[in-house]
C-alpha positions in Angstrom: 114.0 49.5 -28.5 111.2 48.8 -25.3 108.7 47.3 -27.5 109.6 43.8 -26.1 108.7 45.0 -22.8 105.5 46.5 -23.9 104.6 43.2 -25.5 105.4 41.3 -22.5 103.4 43.4 -20.2 100.4 43.4 -22.5 100.7 39.6 -22.7 100.9 39.6 -18.7 97.7 41.8 -18.3 96.1 39.6 -21.2 96.6 36.4 -19.1 95.4 38.0 -15.9 92.4 39.3 -17.9 91.4 36.0 -19.0 92.1 34.5 -15.5 89.7 36.9 -14.2 86.8 36.3 -16.8 87.2 32.6 -16.0 87.0 32.9 -12.5 83.7 35.3 -13.1 82.6 32.9 -15.8 80.5 35.7 -17.5 79.9 36.2 -21.3 82.1 38.8 -22.7 82.6 39.9 -26.2 85.5 38.4 -28.0 88.4 41.0 -28.2 90.3 41.8 -31.6 93.9 42.2 -30.8 
């Protein structure tokens, strides 16, 4: 099962994404995950 790996990668991307948003300090629509 590679589901765990996919989830970890997804979380990593999410953290990176949030970090970028924080740096840009822009208004964004909340994401329903």
